[in-house]
N, C-alpha and C positions, 0 to 999 in steps of 0.2 A: 469582443465576441466574434468568432469566425463561423460562418455558415457555409456548409458544403453538402453536396449530394452524397448519397451512400456509394454510388459508383466511383466518384472522384476520391472519396475517402479510402475506398478499398485499393484503388490504383496508386495512391500516394500516401500510404500509411506511415512510412518513415518520416515524411515531411510533417505530418500532423502530430506525430508523437513528439517531435522536437519543438513544435509550437505550443503544445498544450501546457507547458510550464508557465507560459506568459499569459494565456487567456483561454477561456472556455471555447470548445468547438462543438457547435450544434450540427448534427448530421440529419439531413432531410431525405425523405423519399416521397415522391409525388407532391412536393411542396410542403409537406408537414414534418415537423420535428419527430424523429423516431428515437434519438439518443442524444445525450450530452456527454462529452468527454471532458473531464476535469482532472487536474493534477491532485495528488493526495495532499492532505493538509500538512502532513509532517513527514520529514525524511528520516526520523529516528524511530527506533523500536519502542513499543509500549513498555518494555522493560525499563527503558531510560526514565519513564515517568514515575517509576516506583522507588527511585532513589530516596533512601531514608525510611522507607516503609518495610523493605525486606531486611531482616536481621543480617548483619555482616554483609551489607551491600558492597563493601569495598573488595570483597573476594572475587567479584566478577561473575558475569552471567553464566559462563561455562561451568564454573564450580557449583553454582547454585543449582543449575540443571542436573548436574551429576549427583548432588546430594538428594534432590527430590526423586530422581529415578531410583537411587539406592533404597530410599525409604519406601517407595512404591513396591519394589520387588521384594523387600524384606517382609512386608506385610502379607505377601502371597505364600511365604514359606510356612 
């Protein structure tokens, strides 16, 4: 865990963004925690979790999105 002041965090944002992948960063103001910066749990899309759930998942995300949009706009006609 890294602890830093809000002023230092603002001045060195790039440094802390590169460190957040390794550990949590607690940001303080007047000695009290005001925020905690953590890396996301996963680097992949939620769509990747649906493998096997979506029919024809092998077709790819772009094709699935295009099909859903076409269905959505067909129902408006």
